[in-house]
C-alpha positions as CSV (number, residue, x, y, z in Angstrom):
1,M,98.9,163.1,177.4
2,R,99.1,164.0,181.1
3,I,95.6,164.4,182.7
4,C,95.0,166.4,185.8
5,P,92.7,164.8,188.4
6,L,90.3,167.6,188.8
7,R,86.6,167.2,189.4
8,F,83.8,169.6,190.2
9,N,80.1,169.3,191.1
10,R,77.9,172.2,190.2
11,N,75.4,171.1,192.9
12,A,78.1,171.5,195.5
13,M,78.9,175.0,194.4
14,F,75.9,176.6,196.0
15,G,75.8,180.3,196.2
16,L,77.3,180.7,192.7
17,S,75.3,182.7,190.1
18,G,75.0,181.4,186.5
19,N,77.7,183.8,185.3
20,A,80.1,183.0,188.1
21,F,79.7,179.3,187.3
22,V,80.6,179.9,183.7
23,V,83.7,181.8,184.7
24,L,84.7,179.0,187.1
25,V,84.2,176.4,184.4
26,C,86.3,178.4,181.9
27,S,89.0,178.8,184.5
28,L,89.1,175.0,185.0
29,I,89.4,174.4,181.2
30,I,92.4,176.7,181.0
31,I,94.1,174.8,184.0
32,L,93.4,171.4,182.3
33,A,94.9,172.6,179.0
34,S,98.0,173.8,180.8
35,C,98.6,170.4,182.2
36,A,99.5,168.9,178.8
37,P,102.7,169.7,177.0
38,Y,102.2,172.3,174.2
39,E,103.1,171.1,170.8
40,K,103.0,173.7,167.9
41,H,102.0,172.1,164.8
42,P,103.7,173.2,161.5
43,E,101.4,174.8,158.9
44,S,100.5,173.0,155.7
45,G,101.5,174.7,152.5
46,Y,103.4,174.5,149.3
47,G,107.1,174.5,148.4
48,V,109.9,173.0,146.2
49,A,111.1,169.5,147.0
50,S,114.3,167.9,146.0
51,W,115.9,164.6,147.0
52,Y,119.1,163.1,148.4
53,G,120.5,159.5,148.4
54,P,123.7,157.5,147.9
55,E,126.1,160.4,148.8
56,F,124.7,160.6,152.3
57,H,123.6,156.9,152.9
58,G,124.9,155.6,156.1
59,R,125.9,159.0,157.5
60,P,124.3,160.5,160.6
61,T,121.4,162.9,160.1
62,S,120.9,166.1,162.2
63,S,118.6,164.1,164.5
64,G,121.4,161.6,165.2
65,E,119.8,158.8,163.2
66,I,121.7,157.1,160.4
67,F,120.4,158.2,157.0
68,N,118.8,155.3,155.1
69,M,118.0,156.4,151.5
70,N,115.6,153.5,151.2
71,A,113.4,154.7,154.1
72,L,110.5,157.2,153.8
73,T,112.2,160.2,155.5
74,C,112.9,163.7,154.7
75,A,114.8,166.8,155.7
76,H,113.3,170.2,156.6
77,K,114.7,173.5,157.9
78,E,112.4,174.0,160.8
79,F,109.9,171.2,161.5
80,P,110.8,169.2,164.7
81,F,112.2,165.8,164.2
82,G,109.5,163.1,164.2
83,T,107.1,165.3,162.2
84,K,105.0,163.2,159.9
85,L,104.2,164.8,156.5
86,K,102.1,164.0,153.5
87,V,103.9,165.3,150.4
88,T,102.1,165.5,147.1
89,N,103.9,166.1,143.8
90,L,101.7,168.7,142.1
91,S,102.9,167.7,138.6
92,N,101.4,164.2,138.8
93,N,99.3,164.2,142.0
94,K,101.3,161.3,143.5
95,S,101.6,161.4,147.3
96,V,103.9,159.9,150.0
97,E,104.0,160.0,153.8
98,C,107.4,160.6,155.2
99,L,109.1,161.4,158.6
100,V,111.3,164.4,159.3
101,N,114.7,163.2,160.8
102,D,117.1,165.6,159.2
103,R,117.8,169.3,158.4
104,G,118.0,170.7,154.9
105,P,117.9,171.4,152.1
106,F,120.8,173.9,152.0
107,V,120.2,175.0,148.4
108,S,118.3,178.4,148.0
109,G,114.8,178.0,146.7
110,R,114.3,174.5,148.0
111,D,112.0,173.7,151.0
112,L,112.2,170.0,151.5
113,D,114.7,167.2,150.8
114,L,113.1,163.8,150.3
115,S,115.0,160.5,150.7
116,Y,115.6,158.5,147.6
117,A,112.7,156.1,148.4
118,A,110.2,159.0,149.2
119,A,111.2,160.8,145.9
120,N,110.8,157.6,144.0
121,E,107.2,157.2,145.4
122,I,106.1,160.5,143.8
123,G,108.1,160.4,140.6
124,L,110.7,163.0,141.6
125,L,114.0,161.2,140.7
126,G,114.2,162.0,137.0
127,K,113.3,165.7,137.2
128,G,115.2,166.3,140.5
129,T,112.9,169.0,141.9
130,S,109.2,169.7,141.8
131,R,106.7,171.9,143.4
132,V,104.8,170.0,146.1
133,S,102.1,170.4,148.7
134,I,103.2,169.7,152.3
135,E,100.6,168.5,154.8
136,F,101.2,168.0,158.5
137,I,99.7,164.7,159.7
138,G,101.2,164.2,163.2
139,R,104.4,163.8,165.2
140,D,106.1,161.0,166.9
141,I,106.8,162.6,170.3
142,S,109.4,159.9,171.2
143,Y,111.8,162.2,169.3
144,R,111.6,164.8,172.0
145,K,114.7,164.5,174.3
146,E,115.6,165.5,177.8
147,V,118.1,168.2,178.9
148,R,121.2,166.6,180.4
149,Y,124.2,168.1,182.2
150,S,127.9,167.4,182.3
151,S,128.9,170.4,184.3
152,N,127.5,172.6,187.1
153,K,130.2,175.2,186.7
154,G,129.6,178.2,184.4
155,P,129.9,179.7,182.0
156,F,128.0,177.1,180.0
157,T,127.6,175.9,176.5
158,I,125.4,173.3,174.8
159,Q,126.9,170.3,173.0
160,V,124.7,168.9,170.2
161,G,126.9,166.3,168.7
162,S,130.2,164.6,168.6
163,F,131.7,162.9,165.4
164,G,134.8,161.0,164.3
165,E,134.6,162.7,160.9
166,S,134.8,166.5,160.5
167,A,132.4,166.4,157.5
168,N,129.6,165.1,159.7
169,A,130.3,167.8,162.3
170,L,130.3,170.5,159.6
171,R,127.0,169.3,158.3
172,L,125.4,169.4,161.8
173,K,126.9,172.9,162.3
174,T,125.3,174.1,159.0
175,A,122.0,172.7,160.1
176,L,122.0,174.4,163.5
177,E,123.0,177.8,161.9
178,L,119.6,177.7,160.1
179,K,118.1,178.8,163.5
180,Y,120.8,179.2,166.1
181,G,123.8,181.6,166.5
182,N,127.3,181.1,167.8
183,V,127.7,177.5,166.6
184,Y,131.2,176.2,166.7
185,I,133.3,173.0,166.6
186,T,135.9,171.9,169.1
187,E,138.4,169.0,168.8
188,K,139.1,166.4,171.5
189,E,141.5,163.5,171.3
190,I,140.3,160.3,173.1
191,A,142.4,157.1,173.0
192,G,144.3,158.3,169.9
193,H,141.2,159.4,168.0
194,I,140.1,162.9,167.2
195,Y,136.4,163.7,167.8
196,F,134.7,166.9,166.5
197,R,132.2,168.2,169.0
198,V,129.5,170.6,167.7
199,R,128.4,173.2,170.3
200,T,126.4,176.3,170.4
201,G,126.3,179.4,172.7
202,K,128.1,180.8,175.7
203,F,125.7,181.3,178.7
204,Q,126.7,182.9,182.1
205,T,123.9,181.0,184.1
206,K,122.5,177.6,184.0
207,G,119.0,179.1,183.6
208,E,120.0,180.8,180.3
209,A,121.5,177.7,178.9
210,Y,118.5,175.6,179.9
211,Q,116.1,177.8,177.9
212,V,118.0,177.2,174.7
213,A,118.8,173.6,175.5
214,K,115.1,172.8,176.2
215,T,114.1,174.2,172.7
216,L,116.8,172.0,171.2
217,A,115.7,169.0,173.1
218,D,112.0,169.5,172.2
219,E,113.0,169.7,168.5
220,G,114.6,166.3,168.9
221,Y,118.4,167.0,169.3
222,S,120.3,164.9,171.8
223,I,122.1,167.6,173.9
224,F,123.7,168.2,177.2
225,I,124.9,171.4,178.9
226,A,128.6,171.6,179.4
227,G,131.1,174.0,180.8
228,Y,132.2,176.5,178.2
229,D,135.8,176.7,179.4
230,E,136.1,172.9,179.5
231,Q,136.9,172.6,175.8
232,N,139.4,169.8,176.4
233,N,137.4,167.7,178.9
């Protein structure tokens, strides 16, 4: 947390009435609070959990990490990557702590996809789905990323991922479409290999692109702002 080096001495503030002093202190508190980055915590609640495993093991997640079905991770549609959750199976009261590093599930009526290991911890494998409680317990802020640029010439777009397999690009596209519009895939050949690049938006100014890019970076996506017309660069 960044701390602002502000100090005050009431004795040095002669001439201030009691009410004026209170107003001044409140103002300083607001200033101090604004010095630290704001992190909105997801609300705890209830939902339906499912699980995923061997079919996706070794593939990239939406956060860019490689999915390990034996790690205690999970996928959620909105929580920022790095969010730490305590998930309790309401049918047997078993709990597990897991880390959000992916987007999903993409099946209607489901709210959380647990890794094989996390699902096994709470007895979810056999049944497949269960109603659970979801409790926020923190976030690893190292998942927050910086906004990078590859072009200063507009119009602009935001690149969120590049893959050698179209299936991985399509999965990220589907994940982004849970929240963002105008998500598309372009193809680029490099040294005889085709790469599928996942991009979102068309922005006339760098400032417009930055607003969306900053949101994506804070969520944990590794992104950069590129030229929209430079599809083959």
